[in-house]
A tleap script that builds the chain and sets N, CA, C and O, in Angstrom:
source leaprc.protein.ff14SB
mol = sequence {
  NMET ASN CYS GLY VAL LYS THR LEU SER GLY
  ASP VAL ALA VAL THR ILE MET ILE ALA SER
  GLU ALA ASP ASP GLU ASN PHE MET LYS ILE
  VAL ASP ASP LEU VAL VAL SER ALA GLU GLY
  ASP PRO GLU LEU ALA GLU GLY LEU LYS TRP
  ILE ASP MET GLN SER ARG LYS ASN GLY VAL
  THR PHE TYR GLU MET ALA LEU LEU ILE LEU
  LYS LYS HIE MET ALA GLU ARG ARG ALA LYS
  GLU TRP MET ARG ALA LYS SER ALA ALA ALA
  ILE CASN
}
set mol.1.N position { 0.810 -1.190 0.000 }
set mol.1.CA position { 0.000 0.000 0.000 }
set mol.1.C position { 0.852 1.252 0.000 }
set mol.1.O position { 0.310 2.353 -0.096 }
set mol.2.N position { 2.123 1.129 0.100 }
set mol.2.CA position { 2.983 2.297 0.176 }
set mol.2.C position { 2.760 3.201 -1.026 }
set mol.2.O position { 2.787 2.743 -2.168 }
set mol.3.N position { 2.541 4.482 -0.767 }
set mol.3.CA position { 2.230 5.447 -1.817 }
set mol.3.C position { 3.383 5.632 -2.795 }
set mol.3.O position { 3.162 5.844 -3.987 }
set mol.4.N position { 4.587 5.554 -2.304 }
set mol.4.CA position { 5.736 5.788 -3.157 }
set mol.4.C position { 6.058 7.267 -3.245 }
set mol.4.O position { 5.194 8.118 -3.033 }
set mol.5.N position { 7.291 7.560 -3.557 }
set mol.5.CA position { 7.735 8.938 -3.689 }
set mol.5.C position { 8.362 9.064 -5.057 }
set mol.5.O position { 9.212 8.254 -5.425 }
set mol.6.N position { 7.954 10.079 -5.829 }
set mol.6.CA position { 8.420 10.179 -7.203 }
set mol.6.C position { 9.551 11.175 -7.363 }
set mol.6.O position { 10.678 10.769 -7.646 }
set mol.7.N position { 9.298 12.444 -7.197 }
set mol.7.CA position { 10.309 13.438 -7.541 }
set mol.7.C position { 10.964 14.088 -6.326 }
set mol.7.O position { 11.711 15.054 -6.479 }
set mol.8.N position { 10.706 13.590 -5.153 }
set mol.8.CA position { 11.333 14.164 -3.966 }
set mol.8.C position { 12.683 13.508 -3.741 }
set mol.8.O position { 12.921 12.384 -4.180 }
set mol.9.N position { 13.562 14.221 -3.052 }
set mol.9.CA position { 14.882 13.651 -2.818 }
set mol.9.C position { 15.315 13.872 -1.384 }
set mol.9.O position { 14.730 14.673 -0.655 }
set mol.10.N position { 16.348 13.150 -0.995 }
set mol.10.CA position { 16.984 13.360 0.291 }
set mol.10.C position { 16.092 13.067 1.477 }
set mol.10.O position { 15.273 12.149 1.456 }
set mol.11.N position { 16.277 13.885 2.529 }
set mol.11.CA position { 15.572 13.681 3.785 }
set mol.11.C position { 14.062 13.790 3.641 }
set mol.11.O position { 13.324 13.095 4.339 }
set mol.12.N position { 13.596 14.645 2.752 }
set mol.12.CA position { 12.154 14.821 2.561 }
set mol.12.C position { 11.528 13.517 2.088 }
set mol.12.O position { 10.490 13.103 2.605 }
set mol.13.N position { 12.148 12.872 1.114 }
set mol.13.CA position { 11.622 11.615 0.584 }
set mol.13.C position { 11.606 10.540 1.657 }
set mol.13.O position { 10.629 9.801 1.776 }
set mol.14.N position { 12.663 10.443 2.431 }
set mol.14.CA position { 12.737 9.443 3.495 }
set mol.14.C position { 11.663 9.704 4.537 }
set mol.14.O position { 11.014 8.767 4.999 }
set mol.15.N position { 11.466 10.959 4.913 }
set mol.15.CA position { 10.446 11.316 5.896 }
set mol.15.C position { 9.060 10.934 5.404 }
set mol.15.O position { 8.264 10.377 6.160 }
set mol.16.N position { 8.768 11.225 4.154 }
set mol.16.CA position { 7.456 10.892 3.601 }
set mol.16.C position { 7.261 9.384 3.550 }
set mol.16.O position { 6.180 8.886 3.865 }
set mol.17.N position { 8.294 8.657 3.159 }
set mol.17.CA position { 8.185 7.203 3.096 }
set mol.17.C position { 7.952 6.614 4.476 }
set mol.17.O position { 7.144 5.697 4.622 }
set mol.18.N position { 8.641 7.121 5.491 }
set mol.18.CA position { 8.466 6.626 6.853 }
set mol.18.C position { 7.056 6.922 7.333 }
set mol.18.O position { 6.415 6.060 7.933 }
set mol.19.N position { 6.561 8.130 7.078 }
set mol.19.CA position { 5.198 8.487 7.479 }
set mol.19.C position { 4.194 7.596 6.777 }
set mol.19.O position { 3.225 7.145 7.387 }
set mol.20.N position { 4.417 7.341 5.505 }
set mol.20.CA position { 3.509 6.497 4.736 }
set mol.20.C position { 3.495 5.075 5.285 }
set mol.20.O position { 2.434 4.463 5.403 }
set mol.21.N position { 4.667 4.552 5.619 }
set mol.21.CA position { 4.748 3.209 6.178 }
set mol.21.C position { 4.050 3.142 7.528 }
set mol.21.O position { 3.388 2.150 7.829 }
set mol.22.N position { 4.187 4.179 8.345 }
set mol.22.CA position { 3.512 4.214 9.640 }
set mol.22.C position { 2.001 4.247 9.447 }
set mol.22.O position { 1.265 3.569 10.163 }
set mol.23.N position { 1.539 5.038 8.476 }
set mol.23.CA position { 0.108 5.082 8.178 }
set mol.23.C position { -0.386 3.719 7.717 }
set mol.23.O position { -1.453 3.268 8.131 }
set mol.24.N position { 0.397 3.061 6.854 }
set mol.24.CA position { 0.039 1.728 6.373 }
set mol.24.C position { -0.088 0.755 7.538 }
set mol.24.O position { -1.047 -0.014 7.613 }
set mol.25.N position { 0.881 0.792 8.445 }
set mol.25.CA position { 0.863 -0.112 9.595 }
set mol.25.C position { -0.339 0.160 10.489 }
set mol.25.O position { -0.974 -0.776 10.974 }
set mol.26.N position { -0.656 1.432 10.711 }
set mol.26.CA position { -1.822 1.775 11.532 }
set mol.26.C position { -3.106 1.291 10.877 }
set mol.26.O position { -3.975 0.735 11.548 }
set mol.27.N position { -3.230 1.497 9.573 }
set mol.27.CA position { -4.423 1.047 8.859 }
set mol.27.C position { -4.549 -0.474 8.940 }
set mol.27.O position { -5.635 -0.999 9.186 }
set mol.28.N position { -3.441 -1.173 8.735 }
set mol.28.CA position { -3.479 -2.633 8.788 }
set mol.28.C position { -3.863 -3.122 10.179 }
set mol.28.O position { -4.574 -4.119 10.304 }
set mol.29.N position { -3.407 -2.443 11.219 }
set mol.29.CA position { -3.771 -2.828 12.584 }
set mol.29.C position { -5.265 -2.628 12.810 }
set mol.29.O position { -5.912 -3.464 13.440 }
set mol.30.N position { -5.814 -1.544 12.309 }
set mol.30.CA position { -7.250 -1.292 12.442 }
set mol.30.C position { -8.042 -2.384 11.736 }
set mol.30.O position { -9.022 -2.893 12.280 }
set mol.31.N position { -7.619 -2.747 10.524 }
set mol.31.CA position { -8.306 -3.810 9.784 }
set mol.31.C position { -8.178 -5.130 10.539 }
set mol.31.O position { -9.151 -5.878 10.641 }
set mol.32.N position { -7.000 -5.423 11.064 }
set mol.32.CA position { -6.808 -6.650 11.841 }
set mol.32.C position { -7.734 -6.677 13.058 }
set mol.32.O position { -8.302 -7.719 13.386 }
set mol.33.N position { -7.883 -5.536 13.721 }
set mol.33.CA position { -8.795 -5.450 14.865 }
set mol.33.C position { -10.237 -5.713 14.440 }
set mol.33.O position { -10.997 -6.348 15.172 }
set mol.34.N position { -10.613 -5.227 13.261 }
set mol.34.CA position { -11.958 -5.503 12.746 }
set mol.34.C position { -12.160 -6.996 12.510 }
set mol.34.O position { -13.223 -7.541 12.808 }
set mol.35.N position { -11.138 -7.650 11.976 }
set mol.35.CA position { -11.228 -9.093 11.726 }
set mol.35.C position { -11.440 -9.841 13.043 }
set mol.35.O position { -12.262 -10.755 13.114 }
set mol.36.N position { -10.709 -9.458 14.070 }
set mol.36.CA position { -10.873 -10.093 15.380 }
set mol.36.C position { -12.272 -9.819 15.925 }
set mol.36.O position { -12.908 -10.716 16.479 }
set mol.37.N position { -12.753 -8.594 15.772 }
set mol.37.CA position { -14.089 -8.225 16.256 }
set mol.37.C position { -15.188 -8.977 15.524 }
set mol.37.O position { -16.272 -9.181 16.070 }
set mol.38.N position { -14.917 -9.386 14.301 }
set mol.38.CA position { -15.931 -10.057 13.484 }
set mol.38.C position { -16.315 -11.416 14.045 }
set mol.38.O position { -17.360 -11.960 13.689 }
set mol.39.N position { -15.482 -11.969 14.917 }
set mol.39.CA position { -15.801 -13.266 15.508 }
set mol.39.C position { -17.116 -13.218 16.268 }
set mol.39.O position { -17.826 -14.223 16.331 }
set mol.40.N position { -17.454 -12.080 16.843 }
set mol.40.CA position { -18.693 -11.949 17.593 }
set mol.40.C position { -19.759 -11.147 16.874 }
set mol.40.O position { -20.795 -10.839 17.463 }
set mol.41.N position { -19.533 -10.803 15.619 }
set mol.41.CA position { -20.468 -9.959 14.871 }
set mol.41.C position { -20.683 -10.544 13.474 }
set mol.41.O position { -19.881 -10.307 12.571 }
set mol.42.N position { -21.768 -11.308 13.295 }
set mol.42.CA position { -22.006 -11.970 12.008 }
set mol.42.C position { -22.110 -11.002 10.828 }
set mol.42.O position { -21.669 -11.326 9.725 }
set mol.43.N position { -22.682 -9.830 11.047 }
set mol.43.CA position { -22.818 -8.860 9.961 }
set mol.43.C position { -21.445 -8.336 9.523 }
set mol.43.O position { -21.176 -8.211 8.328 }
set mol.44.N position { -20.590 -8.035 10.486 }
set mol.44.CA position { -19.232 -7.594 10.180 }
set mol.44.C position { -18.459 -8.714 9.489 }
set mol.44.O position { -17.731 -8.466 8.528 }
set mol.45.N position { -18.613 -9.935 9.973 }
set mol.45.CA position { -17.928 -11.082 9.359 }
set mol.45.C position { -18.342 -11.245 7.901 }
set mol.45.O position { -17.506 -11.522 7.041 }
set mol.46.N position { -19.622 -11.073 7.628 }
set mol.46.CA position { -20.112 -11.187 6.250 }
set mol.46.C position { -19.512 -10.093 5.368 }
set mol.46.O position { -19.130 -10.353 4.227 }
set mol.47.N position { -19.429 -8.880 5.893 }
set mol.47.CA position { -18.826 -7.781 5.142 }
set mol.47.C position { -17.354 -8.027 4.850 }
set mol.47.O position { -16.875 -7.725 3.757 }
set mol.48.N position { -16.639 -8.571 5.820 }
set mol.48.CA position { -15.220 -8.864 5.619 }
set mol.48.C position { -15.024 -9.998 4.616 }
set mol.48.O position { -14.062 -9.993 3.848 }
set mol.49.N position { -15.930 -10.963 4.626 }
set mol.49.CA position { -15.872 -12.035 3.619 }
set mol.49.C position { -16.070 -11.451 2.226 }
set mol.49.O position { -15.408 -11.866 1.276 }
set mol.50.N position { -16.976 -10.493 2.105 }
set mol.50.CA position { -17.213 -9.845 0.814 }
set mol.50.C position { -15.959 -9.103 0.352 }
set mol.50.O position { -15.576 -9.181 -0.815 }
set mol.51.N position { -15.326 -8.383 1.277 }
set mol.51.CA position { -14.082 -7.681 0.936 }
set mol.51.C position { -13.028 -8.684 0.481 }
set mol.51.O position { -12.310 -8.430 -0.485 }
set mol.52.N position { -12.930 -9.816 1.164 }
set mol.52.CA position { -11.964 -10.844 0.788 }
set mol.52.C position { -12.242 -11.367 -0.621 }
set mol.52.O position { -11.317 -11.529 -1.417 }
set mol.53.N position { -13.506 -11.629 -0.928 }
set mol.53.CA position { -13.867 -12.096 -2.276 }
set mol.53.C position { -13.501 -11.057 -3.327 }
set mol.53.O position { -12.959 -11.396 -4.379 }
set mol.54.N position { -13.796 -9.792 -3.043 }
set mol.54.CA position { -13.490 -8.725 -3.992 }
set mol.54.C position { -11.982 -8.575 -4.193 }
set mol.54.O position { -11.523 -8.331 -5.308 }
set mol.55.N position { -11.222 -8.721 -3.120 }
set mol.55.CA position { -9.767 -8.586 -3.245 }
set mol.55.C position { -9.199 -9.695 -4.121 }
set mol.55.O position { -8.314 -9.451 -4.940 }
set mol.56.N position { -9.704 -10.908 -3.949 }
set mol.56.CA position { -9.234 -12.026 -4.783 }
set mol.56.C position { -9.638 -11.815 -6.239 }
set mol.56.O position { -8.854 -12.060 -7.157 }
set mol.57.N position { -10.861 -11.363 -6.432 }
set mol.57.CA position { -11.382 -11.123 -7.776 }
set mol.57.C position { -10.569 -10.054 -8.510 }
set mol.57.O position { -10.350 -10.156 -9.717 }
set mol.58.N position { -10.124 -9.031 -7.779 }
set mol.58.CA position { -9.404 -7.905 -8.379 }
set mol.58.C position { -7.885 -8.031 -8.295 }
set mol.58.O position { -7.164 -7.148 -8.760 }
set mol.59.N position { -7.398 -9.114 -7.711 }
set mol.59.CA position { -5.956 -9.344 -7.656 }
set mol.59.C position { -5.192 -8.380 -6.776 }
set mol.59.O position { -4.046 -8.038 -7.069 }
set mol.60.N position { -5.825 -7.939 -5.691 }
set mol.60.CA position { -5.157 -7.047 -4.741 }
set mol.60.C position { -5.215 -7.692 -3.362 }
set mol.60.O position { -5.939 -8.664 -3.149 }
set mol.61.N position { -4.451 -7.145 -2.437 }
set mol.61.CA position { -4.483 -7.692 -1.084 }
set mol.61.C position { -5.783 -7.291 -0.389 }
set mol.61.O position { -6.475 -6.366 -0.813 }
set mol.62.N position { -6.090 -8.002 0.677 }
set mol.62.CA position { -7.272 -7.699 1.481 }
set mol.62.C position { -7.208 -6.258 1.991 }
set mol.62.O position { -8.207 -5.539 1.972 }
set mol.63.N position { -6.032 -5.850 2.442 }
set mol.63.CA position { -5.859 -4.494 2.969 }
set mol.63.C position { -6.065 -3.438 1.884 }
set mol.63.O position { -6.700 -2.411 2.123 }
set mol.64.N position { -5.532 -3.694 0.698 }
set mol.64.CA position { -5.713 -2.749 -0.406 }
set mol.64.C position { -7.185 -2.616 -0.765 }
set mol.64.O position { -7.668 -1.514 -1.025 }
set mol.65.N position { -7.901 -3.744 -0.781 }
set mol.65.CA position { -9.325 -3.698 -1.114 }
set mol.65.C position { -10.093 -2.924 -0.049 }
set mol.65.O position { -10.968 -2.120 -0.368 }
set mol.66.N position { -9.764 -3.168 1.214 }
set mol.66.CA position { -10.425 -2.438 2.301 }
set mol.66.C position { -10.180 -0.938 2.153 }
set mol.66.O position { -11.090 -0.137 2.367 }
set mol.67.N position { -8.964 -0.558 1.790 }
set mol.67.CA position { -8.636 0.856 1.606 }
set mol.67.C position { -9.392 1.445 0.422 }
set mol.67.O position { -9.903 2.561 0.511 }
set mol.68.N position { -9.470 0.714 -0.679 }
set mol.68.CA position { -10.216 1.190 -1.852 }
set mol.68.C position { -11.686 1.416 -1.510 }
set mol.68.O position { -12.275 2.422 -1.904 }
set mol.69.N position { -12.268 0.481 -0.781 }
set mol.69.CA position { -13.677 0.603 -0.394 }
set mol.69.C position { -13.868 1.798 0.531 }
set mol.69.O position { -14.826 2.556 0.378 }
set mol.70.N position { -12.968 1.967 1.483 }
set mol.70.CA position { -13.052 3.097 2.406 }
set mol.70.C position { -12.933 4.425 1.668 }
set mol.70.O position { -13.689 5.357 1.942 }
set mol.71.N position { -11.986 4.517 0.734 }
set mol.71.CA position { -11.822 5.756 -0.043 }
set mol.71.C position { -13.068 6.052 -0.870 }
set mol.71.O position { -13.497 7.203 -0.959 }
set mol.72.N position { -13.650 5.018 -1.477 }
set mol.72.CA position { -14.865 5.209 -2.274 }
set mol.72.C position { -16.005 5.701 -1.384 }
set mol.72.O position { -16.730 6.627 -1.747 }
set mol.73.N position { -16.156 5.078 -0.224 }
set mol.73.CA position { -17.211 5.480 0.709 }
set mol.73.C position { -17.027 6.937 1.144 }
set mol.73.O position { -17.991 7.700 1.201 }
set mol.74.N position { -15.793 7.311 1.448 }
set mol.74.CA position { -15.524 8.684 1.879 }
set mol.74.C position { -15.803 9.677 0.758 }
set mol.74.O position { -16.349 10.752 1.010 }
set mol.75.N position { -15.438 9.338 -0.466 }
set mol.75.CA position { -15.693 10.227 -1.608 }
set mol.75.C position { -17.189 10.397 -1.829 }
set mol.75.O position { -17.659 11.504 -2.091 }
set mol.76.N position { -17.940 9.299 -1.724 }
set mol.76.CA position { -19.392 9.387 -1.901 }
set mol.76.C position { -20.030 10.225 -0.801 }
set mol.76.O position { -20.940 11.010 -1.066 }
set mol.77.N position { -19.554 10.061 0.434 }
set mol.77.CA position { -20.089 10.844 1.551 }
set mol.77.C position { -19.800 12.330 1.356 }
set mol.77.O position { -20.668 13.171 1.590 }
set mol.78.N position { -18.583 12.650 0.928 }
set mol.78.CA position { -18.232 14.059 0.691 }
set mol.78.C position { -19.066 14.652 -0.438 }
set mol.78.O position { -19.474 15.811 -0.372 }
set mol.79.N position { -19.316 13.856 -1.468 }
set mol.79.CA position { -20.138 14.334 -2.588 }
set mol.79.C position { -21.558 14.630 -2.117 }
set mol.79.O position { -22.144 15.636 -2.517 }
set mol.80.N position { -22.114 13.770 -1.276 }
set mol.80.CA position { -23.465 14.002 -0.745 }
set mol.80.C position { -23.496 15.257 0.120 }
set mol.80.O position { -24.430 16.056 0.041 }
set mol.81.N position { -22.458 15.421 0.953 }
set mol.81.CA position { -22.388 16.619 1.797 }
set mol.81.C position { -22.287 17.876 0.941 }
set mol.81.O position { -22.915 18.888 1.250 }
set mol.82.N position { -21.506 17.821 -0.123 }
set mol.82.CA position { -21.356 18.958 -1.023 }
set mol.82.C position { -22.691 19.286 -1.678 }
set mol.82.O position { -23.063 20.455 -1.787 }
set mol.83.N position { -23.414 18.254 -2.115 }
set mol.83.CA position { -24.718 18.477 -2.751 }
set mol.83.C position { -25.711 19.092 -1.769 }
set mol.83.O position { -26.468 19.992 -2.132 }
set mol.84.N position { -25.710 18.608 -0.522 }
set mol.84.CA position { -26.602 19.181 0.495 }
set mol.84.C position { -26.271 20.653 0.729 }
set mol.84.O position { -27.167 21.493 0.809 }
set mol.85.N position { -24.987 20.955 0.838 }
set mol.85.CA position { -24.566 22.341 1.064 }
set mol.85.C position { -24.935 23.219 -0.123 }
set mol.85.O position { -25.372 24.356 0.054 }
set mol.86.N position { -24.762 22.701 -1.319 }
set mol.86.CA position { -25.097 23.458 -2.522 }
set mol.86.C position { -26.605 23.704 -2.593 }
set mol.86.O position { -27.044 24.800 -2.943 }
set mol.87.N position { -27.392 22.684 -2.261 }
set mol.87.CA position { -28.848 22.829 -2.264 }
set mol.87.C position { -29.303 23.822 -1.203 }
set mol.87.O position { -30.193 24.637 -1.447 }
set mol.88.N position { -28.687 23.751 -0.025 }
set mol.88.CA position { -29.043 24.671 1.051 }
set mol.88.C position { -28.688 26.105 0.670 }
set mol.88.O position { -29.439 27.031 0.978 }
set mol.89.N position { -27.561 26.296 0.007 }
set mol.89.CA position { -27.151 27.636 -0.417 }
set mol.89.C position { -28.094 28.177 -1.484 }
set mol.89.O position { -28.366 29.377 -1.520 }
set mol.90.N position { -28.591 27.310 -2.347 }
set mol.90.CA position { -29.511 27.738 -3.406 }
set mol.90.C position { -30.856 28.155 -2.827 }
set mol.90.O position { -31.515 29.047 -3.360 }
set mol.91.N position { -31.260 27.516 -1.746 }
set mol.91.CA position { -32.539 27.846 -1.103 }
set mol.91.C position { -32.451 29.198 -0.409 }
set mol.91.O position { -33.404 29.977 -0.421 }
set mol.92.N position { -31.306 29.469 0.193 }
set mol.92.CA position { -31.137 30.734 0.930 }
set mol.92.C position { -30.857 31.798 -0.048 }
set mol.92.O position { -30.676 32.955 0.333 }
savepdb mol mol.pdb
quit
């Protein structure tokens, strides 16, 4: 999941890579905690099974698929919020 660094050099590139790796590790720990929590939550377990199927189907890791789904969900939520704000501004 590492984002990679393209045109940066020196200490800046190393700092960004370290931060990215730390973010990756934190995200993976959160996903791992969800997997453990799913043992007592059938609905969560079913959702994680779906993510696993999608990751295999798309040739990516489970973590990458979880991140893609999360990013899509966040983008859709932001779009809805933007539309609500735009509609509210048009009414006023």
